[in-house]
Structure formats: structure tokens, C-alpha cells
C-alpha positions, 0 to 999 in steps of 0.5 A, a space after each residue: 509470563 516469560 514474553 513479559 519479561 523478555 520483551 523489556 530486555 529485547 527493547 534494550 539490546 536494540 537500543 544499545 545496537 543503535 548507540 553502537 552503529 557506525 558504517 565505516 567509509 573507504 580512505 587512508 592515511 599515511 603516518 611520517 610517509 610523503 604522498 606526490 599528486 599530481 596536478 592533472 586529475 586525470 593521472 593514475 595514481 601510484 597507489 603500490 608505493 612507500 615513501 618514508 622520507 625524514 626518519 631516524 631509521 638507521 637499519 633495515 631488517 630481514 623481515 620489514 617487507 614481508 608480504 609485499 610482493 605487490 609493491 612497486 615503489 619503494 623510497 627510503 631518502 634522508 634516514 639514518 640508514 647504516 646496515 641492510 640485512 641480506 635479503 631484506 627485498 627477498 618478498 619484493 618480487 614485483 618492485 621496479 623502483 628502489 631509493 635510498 639516497 642520502 643514508 649512511 651505507 659504507 658498502 654493498 654485500 653479495 646478497 644484498 638485493 635477492 629477490 629483485 629481479 623486476 627491478 628498474 632504477 636503483 638509486 643509492 646516491 648520497 651515501 658513504 659508499 667506498 666497497 661493492 661486492 662484485 656479485 652484489 648486483 648479478 640479481 638485478 638482471 632488469 636493471 636499466 638505471 642505476 644512480 650512485 652520485 656523491 658516494 666515494 668510490 675511487 676506483 673504476 673496477 668498482 662499478 664493473 659489475 653494473 656493466 654486466 647486467 643485460 638491460 643496464 642503459 643508464 648510469 650515474 656516478 657524479 661527484 665520486 673520487 674518481 680520477 680516470 675513466 679508461 675503458 682497458 681498465 673494465 675487465 669485461 669480455 662482453 660489450 655493455 648496453 650503456 646508453 648515458 654516462 654521467 661522470 660529472 663532478 670528478 676530479 678526471 685526469 684521463 678519460 679513455 675509450 679504446 675498446 669496443 665495450 660500449 658500442 651503444 654510448 649516446 650520452 656523456 656528461 662531464 660536467 665541472 669534471 676536470 683540472 685545468 690542461 689536465 684531462 687526457 682525452 684518450 679516443 684513438 678511435 673515432 668509430 668507439 663513439 659514432 653513436 654519441 649524440 649529446 654531451 655536457 661539457 659545461 664549466 670544465 677546467 680544461 684548456 681550449 685545444 683539449 675542448 676542440 680535440 673532444 669536439 672533433 672526434 664527435 662526428 655524430 653529436 647532435 645536442 651540446 651543452 656549455 654553461 659558464 664557458 663564455 671565455 672559450 666561446 669569444 675564442 671560436 669554439 663554437 666555430 668548432 661546434 658548427 662544423 659538427 653535421 648532425 648538429 642541431 641543438 645548443 645550451 649556452 645559457 648562464 654566459 654572459 653576452 652583453 658584449 660577446 663576439 660570438 658569431 653563429 653564421 655557420 650553424 646553419 643546421 641549428 634547431 634548438 638555442 638555449 641563451 636563458 640567463 644569458 644577461 643580453 641587454 637588447 634584440 635590435 630589429 630585424 636581428 631574428 629575420 628569418 634567424 639570419 641575425 641576432 645582434 649580429 651574431 645570428 646568421 642563416 638558423 632557419 631550421 630554429 624550432 626552439 629559442 630560449 632567451 629567459 632571464 635575460 637584461 632585454 630592455 626592448 625587442 627592437 623588432 626583431 621578431 616583426 621578421 621572424 624563422 618560418 620554422 620557430 615553434 617555442 619562445 621563452 622570453 620569461 622574466 625580461 626587462 621589456 615595459 611595452 608590447 608593441 603593435 606587431 612585436 611577434 608579427 613575424 612567428 607565424 609559426 610559432 606554438 608556445 610563447 612564454 612572455 611573463 615580466 613584472 615589468 610590463 606596463 602596457 600591452 598596445 592593440 594587436 600586439 600578438 597579431 600573426 601569432 595564427 598558430 600560438 596554441 599556448 601563451 603565458 603572459 603578464 598583463 598590466 590592469 589595464 590593457 589595450 589588447 584583446 585575444 581574438 586573433 588568437 583562434 586556435 589558442 588552447 592554454 592561455 595563462 595571464 598574470 595580472 600585476 597591479 601596482 601602487 596606482 592602481 584605482 580600480 577594476 579593468 573595464 575591459 577584460 571580458 571583451 578582451 578574451 571573448 570568443 576563444 573558442 577553441 580555449 580548454 585551459 585559462 588560468 588567471 592570476 593577480 600577483 598584487 593588492 586590488 584593494 577590494 576591487 574584483 576582476 570580472 569573470 563574467 558568465 559572457 566571457 566564458 559563454 563561448 568556452 565550451 571546450 574549456 576543461 581547467 580554470 584557475 583563479 587565483 586572488 581574482 574574486 572578493 566574492 563567491 562567483 554566481 551559480 551561473 557563471 560556468 553554465 556553458 562550460 560541461 567539459 569542465 574538469 578541473 577548477 581552482 579558485 585560490 586566495 579569495 573569500 568564497 564563505 558564501 559558495 553555492 553548491 548550484 555552482 558546480 551542477 552545470 559540469 557533473 564531470 569535474 575531477 579536481 576541486 581546488 579551494 585553497 585559501 578561501 575562508 571555508 568554514 563549513 563544507 556543507 556545500 560539497 555535499 550538495 554539489 553531486 561531485 560523484 566524478 571528484 578524484 582530487 579535492 584540496 581545502 588547505 589554508 581555510 577556516 574549517 573547523 569541524 568536518 562531517 564525515 558524510 561528506 565523503 559518502 558523497 564523493 566516491 571517487 575521490 583518491 586524494 584529499 588535502 585539509 591542511 592548515 585548518 583550525 580543526 575542533 579536537 572534540 567528538 563533532 569530529 569523530 566521525 572524520 578522524 575515524 573516517 581518516 584512519 580506517 579508510 583505504 580508498 582516499 589518500 588524506 594528505 599529511 593528516 598525521 600532522 594535523 593539529 588542534 586549535 580548539 578546544 584551548 586545553 588541546 590546542 597544539 596536540 595532534 587530532 588523530 590522537 584524540 580519543 573518539 571512542 567515548 564520542 559514539 555513545 550519545 549521552 543525550 539518548 542515553 538519558 533517554 534509554 535510562 529513564 525509559 528502563 526506569 520507568 519501565 521498571 517501576 511499571 513492570 511489578 505493578 503489572 505483574 502484581 496486578 495481572 500475574 500474581 497467582 502465576 508468579 506464586 505458583 511459579 515460586 511454589 514450583 520451584 521451591 518443590 523441585 528444590 525440596 523434591 530433589 533434596 528428599 528423592 532417594 532418601 527413603 524416608 520410611 512412611 509413618 502415615 497412610 495419608 496427609 490431608 491438605 485442605 484449607 483453614 475455611 474447610 476445617 469444619 468439614 475435614 473434622 466433622 466429615 472426613 476424620 470420622 469416616 477414615 480414621 474412626 471407621 477405616 482405621 486409617 492414620 492421617 497426617 494433619 498439620 495442626 496436629 502432626 507438623 514439627 513446631 518451629 520448622 519451615 511449613 515448607 519442610 513440614 509439608 515435604 516431611 509429611 508427603 514423603 511421610 505418607 503414602 498418599 497425599 489428600 488434597 481438600 480442594 474448594 472455591 477457597 484457596 486450597 492445597 496448590 503448594 502440597 500438590 506441587 509437592 506431591 505431583 513431583 513425586 508422582 511425575 519423578 518418581 512415577 508414584 500414584 501419591 496424589 487423591 484429589 477431593 472436590 467439596 464443589 464444582 471449579 471452573 477450568 478457567 479457575 485452575 488455569 494459572 495452576 498448570 499442573 494442577 489442570 494437567 492433573 485434574 485431567 489425567 487423574 479420577 478425582 471424587 466430587 463430594 458435591 456429586 455424591 449427594 445422599 450417597 456418602 458412604 459410596 464416596 467414603 468407599 472410594 476414597 478407601 479404594 484410593 488408599 488401598 490402591 498401590 504407588 503404580 501410576 494409572 490413568 482413568 477412564 473418566 477424566 472429568 467426574 469422580 467414580 461411579 455412584 460419585 
């Protein structure tokens, strides 16, 4: 009967387990933190870093970074930090970079950086530092770069402790309050390993290097740091600056003669930056510069050369020239011929490799690049005003590898415009929507970026774009961007165009498609690792599109009106590492989607109209509990639906109640109700007597426990238990024989029970008040309760008090519901009236012997029949 009760109970437990079952997945999101994810999907993600920008943090406590021994990058930029406890970084033994930029620190104490023995970069710029303890940096034994820009340091002694660090190579103290920088003021007995010194933006009146403190110094930045005619350049021994290779002297208010003095002391200079210095250049400063034999790179950007008289003829050794933002208006024919002339200012520049002339006022190239330098490798002509690219415009640049010619002003590209660029590997160009040129001559091109400019006269899609980009077998990266409104017409990207690009690894199409590309589009591009399709409607995107390139690692589908993301589940993107789906129309995100992306480490779902209800409960739980995938800016996701939750944060939604499926719960409840309704009927019909037996057994136990040990006196020799149907035999046969003839005092319930007392208590009193209990058993209902009480005395008190008188033979199966009675029948000798027959005297003699026996228990040999003769 216990099994019948346990079955439904076990069923309920299993059903509840189903309701609470949930499988977690690995992913994570950072609250109030930023995450830098590079476009290169192959780049390793810097996972051991903490970046906390733009928070009202005022103090760093000593226990804030306990047990973070694996942290490598810590950034606290743009907070309100004014105090840091000593020893706050004690546990950060692996930290490499520490940035506390744009805060309110005023001083650095002795033990502030304790524990940072592996730190290589320290950025404390944009604070209010005016005091640095002399021993503040002695823990930073591995420091290579220190940045103290935009503070209030007024003496060179303030940075003296840095220079004692054995590995220091870069020191930047821009825009402080230094009025001089002289090596004699640094009380150092050893030389420093410093290689780069940046003192730009300080109001320096003296700069001197008269000691051997900086033997390894290579770069000095003196940009905008001196007053007019105020700088004194004290370099008595030119050998002290023999390793200087780069100097930034942009925008100084200094006399021409003093600048000449500076440049004449730098015999090893290779790179010079002279921005905003047209007056000095017009005076002939370049003549002094070009006399330096090691000179290779010159940056003259942000100088106005429209009518400049600058001459480059003496700079024959120049290899890189930057003239961007110089407002140049023309390049007459032949000006770059062998780099000997450029607007009559370039001569003998045959070693030039890099030329940057972006953001100038050029209206024509005038054949300047038809006879070009044999060594020029990089040419940047971006943001010019040339409206037509003529045939052979660049045919003299046979060594060119990188060309940037992006401009919204290009209205026509003639056939053969890129002829002669036989070694070009990278081309960034603006094209009108209709163009004559094709790129078939660029046989080694690997990176092609095309910006299609659509103006107001656009009337239809181009007819020749497929043919124009045919047969680029070496292409690895193709980017196509439409910068205007194509009015419903699309720029064809057919399978034929991509068929020959079997090495293609990166494809970008922005504002190109008006519907999802067909599933065969990339079937020949099995090497594709990065796919970007932006600003195009892709609501009908098929998962079959991705089957041809199983190694895709980066997928960018921003601004493509995607709603359901089911295509991701079916696309088999097991190698995908970066997924960007921001600015779409997605409302519900199924967490099962991410089970199909085991390699995913970055996810961007910003600016989607997400729903804050149980349909997104799994996604919310996934974002909060994962530790593999960075969900960018997840804590800023806002709810768009329902209207009552609009504007609230998605991750603030309480999803706990969602794990209970109410429909399933109703099913369980109704099932339990049916089971509980049927169970009593089943029990009553099949287990009624077993329950009655169990109930009586329980009552017997309770009353036996209460009566046991009370020492109740024996008032009777025997208590007679019988059924009323056997009353005639009791009064006609039993009483005359036992009371009348043998003289025993018997207890009968109709005669001796106390009126008004519960029947069970009367039975207990009778059993414990009698030496023996005689049970008369027949086919009718018999003395089961009395047997229970007496059996307790038999087993618990070890007293033989029970005498069984069977008036009829009772089959064993009829006794089976009463386990204890059946056990007694098997263990005790019983008397059978039906077997006595005519020898009733022998039967009564057996009863007499049973009544005369003591209380000790014993077992009889014959378990199935009465005593001999019965």
C-alpha cells in the first residue's frame, strides 16, 4: 500500500523538476564598462582587463582589487578620483597598463604603486598633480612609458625619480608648468635609458643638455612650447644629441635664427615635423633642413603652399613627404617626374617612398604622375577637387603599392585611368555610379575599396559594375559603399563578379543591396572570414547564404531591418567570433541561438526594440550569467514593449516568474486533481481492509504504549473476543464449559464493558486486565482489533496472552490482508472446533491447558492444526 501512495508523489516531484530545469550557457556583460573590439575578427580579445569610464568614482580603496592577480589592464579614465589608498594595487602583480587619466589627483605618495613590479605603462594625464614623492616610483621596476600630460608640475626635479627606472623609454610631460628643462638640474649620478621626451605645450625658456644623462634619447617634441625669441637652446656639445632622429618643432613662437641653431646641432636627424611654419619655410628653413645628411622624412602638413616659394631641390635624400592640408591648388604636368619637380618646388626627390597630399585644393593633376618616382610606394590624394580621372593619370607610378584617391568631387573615371599601376595592392577610390574604367589591369590588387557617389541626377543602376571588377583573382578584401540614395535601384553584386575571387576573405557592402543577396552569391568564396552588409533591407535573409564559407569569423549586419534571427541557428556558424546586429528591428532573442555559436566572443545588439516579457527571459538570463561572450553595452538595453515598460532597462526585468510555465502548471494541477479524485475510490475498492487493518494497528500501538508499564491488575482470567454472529456458540458452548464447569472468570463485552467509554479503550482495558485473550474466529468478521492489542503484548511484553479458537477453516488468502494475524497463525498453536467433531471434551481440555499456562512465549511444533485430539 505504500507503493500506491509513493507513485503519485514521485510523479509530482518529477514534474516540478521539469518546470525548474534550465541549462546555462557561457557569456558575459560588463556594467558601466566599455569594451574595445577591433574589426579584425582574428585579433585576440584582451579578456583580462577592466575599463571604467565616466563614473562618479571619488576614491580607490585598499581592498578594491583584492584577488585580481591576473588583471593586465586597468583604466579609470574620466572619473572624480582624488585619493588612492596606499597599497590599493598590491595584489595586481600581473598588471601591465594602468590609466587614471582625467581625474582629480593632486599628489602621489610613497607607497601608492606598491605591488606593480610588472607595470609597463602608467598614464596619469589630466589630473592636478603638483607633488610627487621622491620614492613614489621605486616599485615600478618594469615601467617603460609614463604619461603626465596636463598637470601642474613646475620643476624638472618633480620627474627626477622616473629617470632612475631601469627600463624607462618614453616620458611625456606635455602642457605642465615647466619653464625650463636642463639636464644639469637633474641630480643623477647614472645615465637614463630614456628614448622619447615630450615636453610640448610647456612655456619653456631654456632647453639644455650639457651632461651625459640622456645618451639614448632619440625623439624630442618641442611643439608649441616656447615664446617668441625666448627659447635658449643650450647644447654645447653636439655629440650629446648624436642619437636624436626625430624632432617635432611645430608651431613655435621662436626666432628664425634660433630654429636654425637647433637644427644645426642635430647631425643624425631623420624625421622632422614642421606644422604651421610657413613664414619660416618661406625664409629658407628647408635649406638648413636638407643639409642634414641622414634626413629622410618631412611633415609639412597644415602649411599654406598655394603661393609658397619653398624649394625642395636640396632634399634629394628625402623618402617621405607629407603635404596634407596644405591648400595646394595644382600639380602641373611633369612636376613629379622622377620627383625632380613639383610645382617647381620639388627637385631630385628620387628616393621618396611616401607622399601624403590629402585635403588640398587640387583641381587637376596635370600629368604630374605620368612620369613619376620609381620608388614611390604610398600616395594619398584624398579629399581633392579633381573631377575627372583621365587615362594614364598614374601610369608613371609603377612602384606604387597603396593609392588613396577618395573624393566626392570625382564625376567621371575614364577607361585606363589606373593603367601602369602594376604593383598596386591597395586602392581606395571614389567612383560615380556610371564609370568607364575597369580594374582588370590591377592583377596583384588585394584590397579594393570603392565609394559610389550618387548625385541628384541619378536615374538608374549601373550596367557595367560586374564587368569592371571581373578577374581580380588576387583580391582578398572588397569594400563597396554607396554614399547616396539609390532610389530603390541596386548596385548589382552578382555571382559572376565574385566568381574569380577565390581568395576573398573580407567583403563589405554598405547601402548596396535593396534586398537580401541570393544564396548562391558567395558560393565560390569559401575563404571568406568577414562579411559585412549594412544599411540594406535583409528581412528575407536565407541561412543558405552562409553554407559556402564555414570559416566565417566576423558577421556585421547592422541596420538591415532584421526581425527574427532564426537564420543564425540554421546557418552553421560554428567558427563565428563576432556578431554585430545593432540598429535592427529585433524584438525577441531566443537564447538557443547562442548554443549554435560556440566560438562567439563579441555580440552587439544595441538599438533594437526589445520586448521586456518572458519571451526574452532566456536571453536576459544568458547575458547575466555567461563568461565567454561579451554582450556590448547590454546594461543599457532599453525596453520598447510593452508600453508600460517602455524606457526601462532590459536587464532589470524580473524573469524569475517566467521559468514557471502556467499552462503546464495547469496541466499538472488538473492531473493531480484527477489522480487525487480517483485514488480514494481505488483505495476503497481494492485496499479498504488493508487500511482498516493499518488504522487499527496504529491505534493498538498508541494504546499499548499508554497502558504498557502501568501494572494493571488482572481482574479476569480471559477476555473473550467474538463476533455477534458467533454469540450463540459463545453462550451455548463456551460459557457453560469455561465458567460453569472449569470455573474461569471471563470478560464479555456486553456484560463487563464500561458504558460510555470508547470501545477501543474498553478493549485495551479488557486485554490488559485479563491474563489471556481468547479470540473466536469464523468466516464472519472477527476480532481483528483485539488480536492487534493482544499481539502487542505478545511481541512487546514477550507475554503469551493470545488463544485462537477457530470455529471454521479459514483460507490463508482471507487472512493475507491482516499480516500480523497471519503471522500469529503460523507461529502459535491454535484450537479448531471444526476438527474436534464429537470429541468436544478434548477441545475444552485444550482450552483449559492454554489458560493454565504461564505468560512465557513458546512456539508449538504443529503450526497448521490444533493440539492432538482436536
